[in-house]
C-alpha positions in Angstrom: 102.3 -16.9 140.7 101.5 -15.4 144.1 102.4 -17.3 147.3 99.4 -18.2 149.5 99.2 -18.6 153.2 97.3 -21.4 154.9 94.3 -19.2 154.9 94.5 -19.0 151.1 95.5 -15.3 151.3 98.1 -13.5 149.2 101.4 -13.2 151.2 101.6 -9.8 152.9 103.3 -7.2 150.7 104.7 -3.8 151.4 103.7 -1.2 148.8 105.7 2.1 148.7 104.7 5.1 146.7 106.8 6.3 145.0 108.1 2.8 144.5 111.5 3.9 143.3 112.4 6.0 146.3 112.1 9.7 146.7 114.0 12.8 147.8 114.8 13.0 151.5 112.5 16.0 152.0 109.5 14.2 150.5 107.0 11.8 152.2 106.7 8.1 151.2 103.3 6.4 151.4 103.6 3.0 153.1 100.8 0.4 152.7 100.8 -3.3 153.6 98.4 -5.6 151.8 97.5 -9.3 152.2 97.2 -9.2 156.0 94.4 -10.9 157.9 91.3 -8.9 158.9 92.3 -6.6 161.8 95.6 -8.5 162.1 97.9 -6.9 164.7 101.4 -6.2 163.3 104.5 -4.3 164.1 106.4 -2.2 161.6 110.1 -1.6 162.0 112.4 0.8 160.1 116.2 0.9 160.2 119.0 2.7 158.4 122.7 2.9 158.8 124.6 6.1 158.3 127.9 6.2 156.5 129.8 5.6 159.7 127.8 2.4 160.4 125.7 3.8 163.1 122.2 2.2 163.2 119.0 4.3 163.5 115.7 2.5 164.3 112.0 3.1 164.9 109.0 0.8 165.3 105.3 1.1 165.7 102.3 -1.3 166.4 99.3 -1.2 164.1 96.1 -3.1 163.3 95.1 -3.9 159.7 91.6 -2.9 158.6 88.7 -5.4 157.9 90.1 -6.1 154.5 93.6 -7.0 155.7 95.0 -3.7 154.5 97.3 -1.4 156.6 97.6 2.1 155.1 99.8 4.4 157.2 97.9 7.5 155.9 94.7 6.1 157.5 95.8 3.8 160.4 97.1 5.3 163.7 100.1 3.8 165.4 98.9 2.1 168.6 102.3 2.3 170.4 106.0 2.0 169.9 108.3 4.9 168.9 105.3 7.1 168.4 101.5 7.0 168.6 98.6 8.3 166.5 98.2 9.0 162.8 101.8 9.7 161.7 102.4 8.5 158.1 106.1 9.4 158.2 106.6 8.5 161.9 108.8 5.5 161.1 111.3 7.9 159.5 111.3 11.0 161.8 111.0 8.9 165.0 114.2 7.0 164.4 116.7 7.0 167.2 120.4 6.1 167.1 121.6 2.9 168.8 124.8 4.6 169.5 124.4 7.3 172.3 124.7 11.0 171.5 124.8 10.5 167.7 123.4 12.9 165.1 122.3 11.7 161.7 124.1 13.6 158.9 124.6 12.8 155.2 128.2 12.9 154.1 127.9 11.8 150.5 124.9 13.3 148.8 125.4 11.3 145.7 124.2 8.2 147.4 120.8 7.7 149.2 120.0 6.7 152.7 118.6 3.2 152.5 115.7 2.4 154.9 114.9 -1.2 155.6 111.2 -1.8 156.4 109.9 -5.0 158.1 106.4 -6.2 158.9 106.2 -8.5 161.9 103.3 -10.5 163.1 101.7 -9.4 166.4 102.6 -6.8 169.0 105.4 -8.6 170.9 108.2 -6.3 172.1 110.8 -8.5 170.4 108.8 -8.9 167.3 107.0 -11.9 165.9 107.4 -13.8 162.7 108.6 -11.7 159.7 105.7 -11.3 157.3 107.1 -8.9 154.7 110.0 -6.5 154.0 110.9 -3.7 151.7 113.7 -1.3 151.0 113.1 2.4 150.6 115.7 4.9 149.2 115.8 8.5 150.3 117.8 10.6 147.9 119.6 14.0 148.2 119.9 15.1 144.6 116.9 15.6 142.3 117.4 14.3 138.7 119.5 16.7 136.8 121.0 18.6 139.8 124.7 19.1 139.2 127.4 19.0 141.9 130.4 21.2 141.3 133.3 21.1 143.8 134.8 24.7 144.2 138.4 25.5 145.0 138.7 29.1 143.9 141.2 31.4 145.7 140.7 30.6 149.3 137.1 29.3 148.9 136.4 25.7 149.7 132.8 24.7 148.8 130.5 22.7 146.7 128.1 24.4 144.3 124.8 22.7 143.4 123.0 23.8 140.3 119.5 23.1 139.3 118.8 21.2 136.0 118.9 23.3 132.8 121.0 26.1 131.3 119.2 29.0 132.8 120.4 31.4 135.6 119.1 30.9 139.1 119.0 32.8 142.4 122.2 32.1 144.5 122.3 31.0 148.1 125.2 30.4 150.4 124.5 27.6 152.9 126.4 27.5 156.3 126.3 24.9 159.1 127.6 25.2 162.6 130.4 24.0 164.9 132.1 20.8 163.9 133.2 22.4 160.6 133.8 20.3 157.5 131.6 20.5 154.5 128.0 19.4 154.8 126.2 19.4 151.5 122.8 17.7 152.1 120.7 20.9 152.6 122.3 22.6 149.6 121.8 19.6 147.4 118.1 19.3 148.3 117.5 23.1 147.8 119.1 23.0 144.4 116.2 20.8 143.3 113.9 23.7 144.1 115.4 26.1 141.6 118.3 27.7 143.5 122.0 27.7 142.9 123.3 26.8 146.3 126.8 26.9 147.6 127.6 24.7 150.6 130.5 26.6 152.1 133.1 25.2 154.5 134.8 27.7 156.8 136.9 25.6 159.1 138.2 22.1 159.8 138.2 21.2 156.1 140.9 20.8 153.5 143.5 23.6 154.0 141.1 25.9 155.9 141.8 26.8 159.6 141.4 24.0 162.1 139.4 26.1 164.6 137.2 29.2 164.9 139.5 31.2 167.2 139.6 34.0 164.6 137.1 34.2 161.7 137.9 36.6 158.9 134.7 37.8 157.1 136.8 38.5 154.0 136.7 34.7 153.3 132.9 34.8 153.1 133.1 38.0 151.0 135.2 36.0 148.5 132.6 33.3 148.4 129.8 35.8 147.8 131.8 37.4 144.9 132.5 33.9 143.4 128.8 33.0 143.5 127.7 36.4 142.0 130.2 36.1 139.2 129.0 32.6 138.2 127.3 32.6 134.8 124.3 30.6 136.1 123.6 32.8 139.1 121.3 35.7 138.5 120.7 39.0 140.2 122.9 41.5 142.0 122.6 39.8 145.4 122.6 36.4 147.0 120.8 34.7 149.9 122.4 33.3 153.0 121.0 30.3 154.9 122.7 29.5 158.2 122.0 27.4 161.3 123.6 27.7 164.7 127.1 29.2 164.3 126.3 29.4 160.6 123.3 31.5 161.6 125.5 33.8 163.6 127.8 34.1 160.6 124.7 34.9 158.5 124.0 37.8 160.8 127.7 38.9 160.4 127.6 38.6 156.6 124.3 40.5 156.3 125.8 43.2 158.6 129.2 43.8 157.1 129.1 42.5 153.5 127.4 44.0 150.4 125.0 42.1 148.1 123.3 39.9 150.8 119.7 40.4 149.7 118.0 37.9 152.0 119.0 35.8 155.0 117.4 32.9 156.7 118.8 32.5 160.2 117.9 29.2 161.9 118.6 29.3 165.7 121.4 31.8 165.3 123.0 34.1 167.8 123.2 37.9 167.3 126.2 37.9 169.6 129.6 36.6 168.5 130.3 33.3 170.1 133.5 31.2 170.6 136.2 33.2 168.8 137.1 36.6 167.4 135.3 38.0 164.4 137.2 40.3 162.1 136.4 42.3 159.0 138.9 44.9 157.7 139.6 47.2 160.7 136.7 46.0 162.8 136.9 43.4 165.5 134.1 41.8 167.5 135.2 39.9 170.6 133.3 36.7 171.7 130.6 36.9 174.4 131.7 35.7 177.8 130.5 32.5 179.4 130.5 30.8 182.8 130.9 27.0 183.2 129.1 27.4 186.6 125.9 28.0 184.7 126.2 24.6 182.8 123.7 22.2 184.3 124.8 18.5 184.6 121.9 16.2 184.0 121.6 12.4 183.7 124.0 10.1 181.7 126.8 12.6 181.7 124.8 15.1 179.6 125.1 18.8 180.0 122.5 21.6 179.5 124.4 24.7 178.3 121.5 27.0 177.5 122.4 29.4 180.3 126.2 29.2 179.9 126.6 32.4 177.7 126.6 35.8 179.3 123.8 38.3 178.4 125.2 40.3 175.5 123.1 43.3 176.5 125.1 43.8 179.7 128.4 45.3 180.6 131.5 44.4 178.6 129.6 41.7 176.7 127.8 44.4 174.7 131.0 44.4 172.6 130.2 40.9 171.4 127.0 42.1 169.6 127.0 42.0 165.8 125.7 45.4 164.8 122.9 43.9 162.7 121.1 47.3 162.7 123.5 48.4 159.9 122.1 45.7 157.6 119.8 46.3 154.7 119.2 42.6 154.2 115.7 41.2 154.5 115.6 38.6 157.3 113.6 35.5 158.2 114.3 34.0 161.7 113.3 30.4 162.3 113.4 29.7 166.0 113.1 26.5 168.1 111.5 27.6 171.4 113.0 24.6 173.2 116.6 25.2 171.8 119.0 24.2 174.6 122.2 25.3 172.7 121.5 29.0 173.4 118.6 31.5 173.7 117.6 31.6 170.0 114.3 33.3 170.6 115.9 36.0 172.7 118.5 36.6 170.0 115.9 36.8 167.2 113.8 39.3 169.1 116.8 41.4 170.0 117.9 41.5 166.4 114.4 42.5 165.4 114.3 45.3 168.0 117.6 46.7 166.8 116.7 46.6 163.1 113.3 48.4 163.8 114.9 51.0 166.1 117.1 52.0 163.1 114.2 52.3 160.7 114.9 48.9 159.0 112.2 46.5 157.9 110.7 44.3 160.6 112.1 40.8 160.1 109.7 37.8 160.0 110.1 35.6 163.1 108.6 32.1 163.1 108.7 30.4 166.5 108.2 26.7 166.8 107.1 25.3 170.2 108.8 22.1 171.5 111.4 22.4 168.8 115.1 22.1 169.5 118.3 23.4 168.1 118.9 21.4 164.9 116.0 22.3 162.6 117.0 20.1 159.6 115.2 19.3 156.3 112.0 17.4 156.7 111.9 13.9 158.2 115.4 14.0 159.7 115.1 12.4 163.1 115.4 14.8 166.1 118.9 14.9 167.5 118.3 14.9 171.2 121.9 15.1 172.3 125.4 14.9 170.8 129.0 15.9 171.3 129.6 19.7 171.4 133.1 20.5 170.1 133.5 23.6 172.3 132.1 22.0 175.4 134.1 18.8 175.0 131.2 16.5 175.8 127.6 15.6 175.0 124.9 18.3 175.4 121.2 18.3 175.0 119.7 20.2 172.1 116.1 20.3 173.1 112.9 19.4 171.2 110.1 16.9 171.3 110.1 14.4 168.4 106.7 15.0 166.9 106.6 18.8 167.3 110.2 19.0 166.0 109.3 16.9 163.0 106.3 19.1 162.1 108.5 22.2 162.6 111.0 20.9 160.1 108.4 20.4 157.4 107.0 23.9 157.9 110.4 25.6 158.2 111.6 24.0 154.9 108.5 25.4 153.1 108.9 28.8 154.8 112.5 29.3 153.8 111.9 28.3 150.2 108.9 30.6 149.9 111.0 33.4 151.5 114.0 33.0 149.1 111.8 32.7 146.0 110.1 35.9 147.0 113.2 38.0 147.8 115.7 36.5 145.4 113.2 36.5 142.5 113.3 32.8 141.7 110.8 30.7 139.9 108.8 28.7 142.5 109.5 25.0 142.1 108.6 23.7 145.6 107.1 20.3 146.0 104.5 20.3 148.7 105.7 18.4 151.8 103.3 16.8 154.2 103.7 15.1 157.5 
């Protein structure tokens, strides 16, 4: 039997589609039924990461004349965001803990989002009318997770369902090190064999990036190419931040890198020395005098690095013009980590000057440094391991959220085209 309110209505109910949860890069359709005609309500969303940090968002709405609130049709009237944003309660989440970035450590468990519907528009929330739990998963059904300890390589390989062979991709994150798997696990559901590769601060790997030997990455490429479920004579590289810079280096010095997606990467070597066989690339210089101090102890480091086109710093440039790799550069135009658009355009100039194919550059306005899979909240500021304190990363939440949805589709389309995969993308919408 249904519970009835004093107005003889059905008790409000939250309806989620899909009801059983979905992958983290897919939208969820949220509807509330059983409200009063044009009833004002507040929706709240919360999740805890694996370290117990709480992320929250809220928005004020008004039900329609039939007492239905459909987030695909009803605009938010205020709160963490405004306007018609069906996924706003997810992408607009902010951490309660300052300078905290949402990452997923264990991809075998979902993020659990708790949704609440409260009566009225009071800032502290009115009476609780309904609640629901929504799970956001990181592994599509049938995706296999295979830990890799082969020679020096420390990684996790994610394989799509089935016994076929798939295009291979090496996935690299930035400073902080460790082994982050959430992007690789999601991409494996799109028909790629994706290796999340650690390169420092993990297991028995080096604890810092003072010297990076590209032979380690070469070993990882050879392992992936020799895997019986990886097809083709080359692999793709996907890298963000320092991982994007290493993507440039791999595409320049190593064989068999067919396609590379560089997300906010530097074409200059940053932070430590890069070595491959008898070649050494020194790090670009920097000046702490160019670091701006802003409110709450935050720093803006976008101008800290020297210009790699000038003086001795030219020795820090990765000679990307040697590469025969096909590139896609994804650029946040409000990146405050470093000058990503400048680096992308400089790499493009150098490639074209040497008769190489013009790379595709996609620039996203009001988009910051950490371009993540869709619906991840914008990380406005967090600790920077080299700076030794919190820095701002740039970006405006709504624009950044839209960029993440588009970038995710763009990189899948690019890899399917250039690695010869069977297209299995699931349309994402914001």
